[in-house]
C-alpha positions as CSV (number, residue, x, y, z in Angstrom):
1,M,6.5,39.0,13.2
2,Q,8.9,36.1,12.4
3,T,6.3,34.7,10.0
4,D,6.3,38.0,8.0
5,E,10.1,38.1,7.9
6,K,10.2,34.4,6.7
7,W,7.6,35.1,4.0
8,Q,9.6,38.1,2.8
9,Q,12.9,36.1,2.7
10,F,11.1,33.3,0.8
11,S,9.6,35.7,-1.7
12,E,12.9,37.4,-2.4
13,R,14.9,34.2,-3.2
14,M,15.0,31.9,-6.2
15,T,12.7,28.9,-5.8
16,Y,12.6,25.4,-7.1
17,E,9.2,24.9,-8.8
18,G,8.0,21.4,-9.6
19,V,5.4,18.7,-9.1
20,L,6.9,16.4,-6.5
21,H,5.7,13.6,-4.3
22,A,5.1,15.6,-1.2
23,A,3.6,15.2,2.3
24,I,3.4,17.4,5.4
25,D,2.9,15.6,8.7
26,A,2.7,16.5,12.3
27,F,6.1,16.4,14.0
28,D,7.5,16.3,17.5
29,P,10.8,18.4,17.3
30,T,12.9,16.7,19.9
31,P,16.6,17.6,19.8
32,D,17.6,14.1,18.7
33,A,15.1,14.1,15.9
34,L,16.2,17.5,14.7
35,A,19.9,16.4,14.7
36,R,19.0,13.2,12.9
37,F,17.0,15.0,10.2
38,N,19.8,17.6,9.6
39,E,22.3,14.8,9.1
40,R,20.0,12.8,6.8
41,N,19.0,15.9,4.8
42,L,22.7,16.7,4.2
43,H,23.2,13.2,2.9
44,V,20.2,13.4,0.6
45,L,21.3,16.8,-0.8
46,R,24.8,15.4,-1.5
47,T,23.2,12.3,-3.2
48,L,20.9,14.5,-5.3
49,A,23.8,16.8,-6.3
50,S,26.1,13.8,-7.3
51,L,23.3,12.3,-9.4
52,D,22.6,15.6,-11.1
53,E,26.4,16.1,-11.8
54,R,26.5,12.6,-13.3
55,R,23.5,13.4,-15.6
56,Q,25.1,16.7,-16.7
57,E,28.4,15.0,-17.5
58,N,26.6,12.5,-19.7
59,S,25.0,15.2,-21.7
60,S,28.3,16.5,-23.1
61,D,29.1,15.8,-26.8
62,D,32.4,13.9,-26.8
63,D,33.4,11.4,-29.4
64,N,36.3,10.1,-27.4
65,P,35.9,6.2,-27.3
66,V,36.9,6.1,-23.6
67,M,34.4,8.8,-22.8
68,L,31.7,7.0,-24.7
69,E,32.4,3.7,-22.9
70,L,32.4,5.6,-19.5
71,Q,29.0,7.1,-20.5
72,R,27.7,3.6,-21.3
73,M,28.9,2.3,-18.0
74,D,27.4,5.3,-16.2
75,S,24.1,4.7,-17.9
76,K,24.1,1.1,-16.7
77,I,24.8,2.2,-13.2
78,N,22.0,4.8,-13.4
79,V,19.6,2.0,-14.5
80,L,20.7,-0.2,-11.6
81,L,20.2,2.8,-9.2
82,D,16.8,3.3,-10.6
83,I,15.9,-0.3,-10.1
84,V,17.1,-0.3,-6.5
85,D,15.3,2.9,-5.9
86,R,12.0,1.5,-7.2
87,L,12.5,-1.6,-5.1
88,L,13.2,0.5,-2.0
89,M,10.3,2.9,-2.6
90,P,7.5,1.5,-4.8
91,T,5.3,4.2,-6.4
92,A,2.3,2.9,-4.4
93,L,4.1,3.9,-1.2
94,L,5.0,7.4,-2.3
95,P,2.7,10.4,-1.3
96,E,0.7,12.0,-4.1
97,R,2.4,14.5,-6.4
98,Y,1.6,18.2,-5.8
99,P,2.9,21.5,-7.2
100,V,5.4,23.0,-4.8
101,R,7.8,25.9,-4.7
102,F,10.6,25.8,-2.2
103,N,14.0,27.3,-1.2
104,A,16.1,27.2,1.9
105,V,13.5,29.3,3.8
106,G,10.4,27.3,3.3
107,V,7.9,25.8,0.9
108,A,4.6,26.9,-0.7
109,A,2.4,23.8,-1.1
110,P,-1.3,23.0,-1.3
111,E,-3.1,24.0,1.9
112,S,-4.9,20.6,1.9
113,L,-1.6,18.9,2.9
114,L,-1.5,20.7,6.3
115,P,-2.3,18.7,9.4
116,S,-3.6,20.6,12.4
117,S,-0.3,20.8,14.3
118,D,2.1,23.5,15.5
119,F,5.1,21.6,14.3
120,L,5.3,20.1,10.9
121,L,7.6,17.8,8.9
122,V,7.7,18.5,5.1
123,R,8.7,15.4,3.0
124,L,9.8,16.0,-0.6
125,H,10.7,13.0,-2.9
126,F,12.7,13.7,-6.0
127,D,12.5,11.4,-9.1
128,T,16.2,11.0,-9.3
129,C,16.2,9.3,-5.9
130,R,12.7,8.7,-4.6
131,A,13.7,6.5,-1.7
132,L,15.6,9.4,0.0
133,P,13.2,12.3,0.7
134,L,14.2,15.6,2.1
135,E,12.5,15.7,5.5
136,L,12.4,19.3,6.8
137,P,11.1,20.4,10.2
138,S,8.7,23.3,9.7
139,R,6.0,25.6,11.0
140,L,3.0,27.1,9.3
141,G,3.8,30.6,8.1
142,R,0.6,31.8,6.4
143,R,-2.3,30.6,4.3
144,L,-2.2,32.2,0.8
145,N,-5.2,33.3,-1.3
146,D,-4.6,30.7,-4.1
147,G,-5.2,27.6,-2.0
148,T,-1.6,27.2,-1.0
149,A,0.1,27.7,2.3
150,F,3.6,28.9,3.1
151,V,5.4,26.7,5.6
152,Y,8.8,27.9,6.8
153,F,11.7,25.6,7.8
154,C,12.9,25.5,11.4
155,E,16.1,24.3,13.0
156,L,18.0,23.5,9.8
157,S,21.7,23.4,10.2
158,E,23.8,25.9,8.2
159,L,25.1,23.1,6.0
160,V,21.6,22.0,5.1
161,E,20.5,25.6,4.4
162,D,23.6,26.0,2.1
163,G,22.9,22.7,0.5
164,L,19.3,23.7,-0.2
165,E,20.4,27.0,-1.7
166,R,22.9,25.3,-3.9
167,F,20.3,22.6,-5.0
168,V,17.8,25.3,-5.9
169,F,20.4,27.3,-7.8
170,C,21.6,24.3,-9.8
171,H,18.0,23.4,-10.7
172,H,17.4,26.9,-11.9
173,R,20.6,27.0,-13.9
174,R,19.7,23.6,-15.5
175,K,16.2,24.9,-16.5
176,V,17.7,28.0,-18.1
177,A,20.2,25.9,-20.0
178,E,17.5,23.5,-21.2
179,A,15.3,26.4,-22.3
180,R,18.3,27.9,-24.3
181,L,19.0,24.5,-25.9
182,T,15.4,24.0,-26.8
183,A,15.2,27.5,-28.3
184,S,18.5,26.9,-30.2
185,N,17.3,23.5,-31.6
186,E,14.0,25.1,-32.7
187,S,15.9,27.9,-34.4
188,V,18.2,25.4,-36.2
189,L,15.2,23.2,-37.2
190,G,13.3,26.3,-38.4
191,S,16.2,27.5,-40.5
192,K,16.4,24.0,-42.2
193,Y,12.8,24.1,-43.2
194,R,13.1,27.7,-44.6
195,M,15.9,26.6,-47.0
């Protein structure tokens, strides 16, 4: 019964959809491991949020010389972070990329990723910080007809759940803004060519 409720909750909420480096492994959910993962996931979510905020700040159009210099410095810091991230986690060590959908309730991922285990650990690596994956204790919810499986998260702290909700919402808001900007740019370009 809990599986059906989790699937319903997952289906009703906004999801992050993308092709991420992802893996699902067998997991032994000891209290110490669960506490450690909650603490680490909170740190990862905060890191991802700060990197996204920095990227959004850089995209503003400001001709102020001080702002331009800060943006140049920020770009250099981002390059250094990227270099360190690549050194910490070379692409060869990352799991394969798979299409996934997730929110604070669980993840829909290819069924082929599932080990035969009651307890699972979902690892999701984001391009903005590949060396720090989200590692989410989980259980199999259901196998879906399209070759994917729904895995629901277990034992997440309230702070991690809130962080995941916020992360998914910000991702969705950014996608909507990018789509509007693209549509606006295409409209401007189209009107120039009609003149």
